[in-house]
Phi, psi and omega in degrees: 000127175232143175257135176228155167252126184243129175254127175234120179053039178081359180255128181266134178232147178266126178240136179244122183246134178242129175282122182226124174055030181084353176245137182280140181233133180281122181277308176208151178226131171262103182228131170232144183286115180291149176284124185289147173298139175295145180293136183296139182276132182299151176293142178293143181285136177296141176295144177297149182298318179233089183282136175287140180299141180261132176287163184294323187292324183284322183293327180279342183268349184290134177278142172306148179286137183232130175281127179246131184255125182254125173274132181250147173296125179291329181198164185295149178173192180242135184285126175268317193206128172258125185262356182226161172226174183295135186091350179287141175275133179234156174249154181306138178076006174285136181293128176264323181201160177241136178224156180259128174217138179049044175060029176228142174272133177231161182246145174244129185244162176292140185267350181203170175264137179171205180250134173295122183269314179211146170244118189268353185227160176229173180304132177089352179287149172275137173258143171247152178303133175083000179285135178296142182238317184217145168243148185229132177249000000 
């Protein structure tokens, strides 16, 4: 029995390998879909030195600024089921979709509480590591 540590996309997993008849066979693997790190928020832009006056009509029509969190795929795989759609309210750690990677079903969960703004994938789509899957406002 040999124990190895394997790092995939910055996440470390412990793997136990048993050698049988000259060929290595994987005995057990600890894998969990890691929670992706939140995307860095851009630095605020400095205000212009001489701002033009804004009319009252334009000021009332301006929409309030909304932070949008984009959930990324932690590793490559195939989308098996999308559990949310645009407009759905979600809570942090709620399952957004299920995908298959390395012959295992994995879940991608919400990184924050909010409302689903966009869903960028559909059942059967291929995921790449770091690909946006859902945005939450």
